[in-house]
Steps between C-alpha positions, in 0.01 A plus 500: 500500500202731538424760234602793728833319575552455128436872446741597774757253368470637144525865619817430703658294224415756230622801713839333572557354159383820318750698699794274407416413138538856358842530665612167335367612159655847530834360602500265206403770258778744623758216501399422139548860395840507677623183335361603156705822527800296607465270189471809275819638644666171429381508144636857457834394650515200253453746208786720631717189534419399145581848371834492689594183322425661164699823579798288619477271195450190717325192385125531507414150381333410829261803454385438151186296588319774690699818431564715192626854436523779249702821470312828473584866462320757719546875539353521852679751720324374816544123493380303807730217574229346724280422198344153500201421283256209538344398165242228445749226438837645587691747710732762358765740624706761323867553591737768356797373307710803416488882506366521137143417592529129433300280722455129553145374548484149657189282520410192707195274464244519797443129486737407785372798700131391451588142608670626816207738569250215461698280738515790746117543481430131554749499795328797668148371436594158641655664813200723549252211467708297755507799741124560454429130578733515800328813637157364421586201716626738769181696482295184518678382813483847664124523420437151646696585822321829531164321486579246771397723797181595315422135417562396860266773627232409243527133587451585869199723434354236266532229761343730757213592265439132402493396866267788586259417211506137596419584863221739389327224306370316799337804682353629172348161427365475849344844476333415172344184643371686805362779280298237309360374831400851610330566166275206564391662823188730410592749777854554352447443127442863399663685795722788403795392720497152333496645151794715586693203634408304194631777278826521689547122484448509126765774472744295713424189303553674168830651623606151623437354154688780329806466722502122473521524116752787513743297716500223237653737251843345532371157410256596225436220258390639163286301256300565185130557585176660377443807727132528386414187704608678823311810398184293459545342850554836666213661322263219612598566860469880473145462343386345823663768716385791283161401338428863401819509273453427138792285362606497133748225434667493157795267581530153355866448438809686626807279548809598691774338705423592855470371858147380558459618865658841436289588188183387683592731787571791261165450320309447825636834641427707190160353419387521865607865511314564173189374668566652845568850365218508247181700470167353598376273216828569315682264273831310480623416154786260439636448150815410309694634206821314383694448817316760702232447766280795572294531820265800468243629750252783528622623838594862584827633374804377693695768694861493404507183280873522480525443877258215555772240484718678769524320834244619763338749255123485489225754435280287718569560869367146585754331264857420595623571143719184509286305251597680188858529613509119516329481162772722358778282647345180381455646155857622497621150600328351194586785261141623472463868431191671653369838370209699657283746317222694677243763423159602609341228274705191580815350649714254303770264617704362210727205563762426235592135518852381440 
């Protein structure tokens, strides 16, 4: 499953499950309140029944373990028969006995009530957990089914793109070979049309490499590696292409679990851009700190640094803008975070390794 498919799956799953879970929790909570109130009513009724036995002089032997009573005298003119008090360890209720202000106060231990309440809580929690698991499974199945049309479309597009890139490889290779033959011809070597064609071929070739790596995202094999070795290789190549650029390399060891081809393509794009969009006799500095790789150059300030990873965005009219979009997607696939800082003095790309 691609990263964008995982994102879509998680969003659909979360949206559906998050809409159902609060209803389940709320229903359980209100059911608990209702049942608790029902249990309290039952406790009050049991006190009334106990008082009835006392008033009628019936046997109360069966009540002696959790009940007790006392007679009290009160002078209240406004007595509330609905009184029912919950103490820390017992319930109590006052019941009138005769017209001379004599009252019977009956008590019952809360131990049995607390046990029933605990059983009720465990029952409700268990049912809620089972319901949440059930609807989580339903959400999972719905999310998977909702993704099927998307996955089929992506698979079709991927197959088309892979076939297209494969078919482009032959003509691009043929053009490169013929370009080398033309460069050996003194009449054509420095002609403007040939240089323009050469530049276009290099752009197509770079795009071809980027897309080839990108389409391998689904089958990325990650392994522990020292990124600084790839940085050194790329810098050596860029030194030959840009002899006027001054390189400062302070990178000896930076280990991370990545895909070899993808990280090389990311570094190649960023370092090549740092050289390409630099000032005359400028510098490119590459250094590390903890799990960070910094690629700094002395080029002019980047316009809209927050947009440079957007597809098809480029401040250079001769650039397709796809390169950094592919860099961003490859980085996202390997959990690499890229931050860009730019001012009039320097531009810095910071890669946070996983």
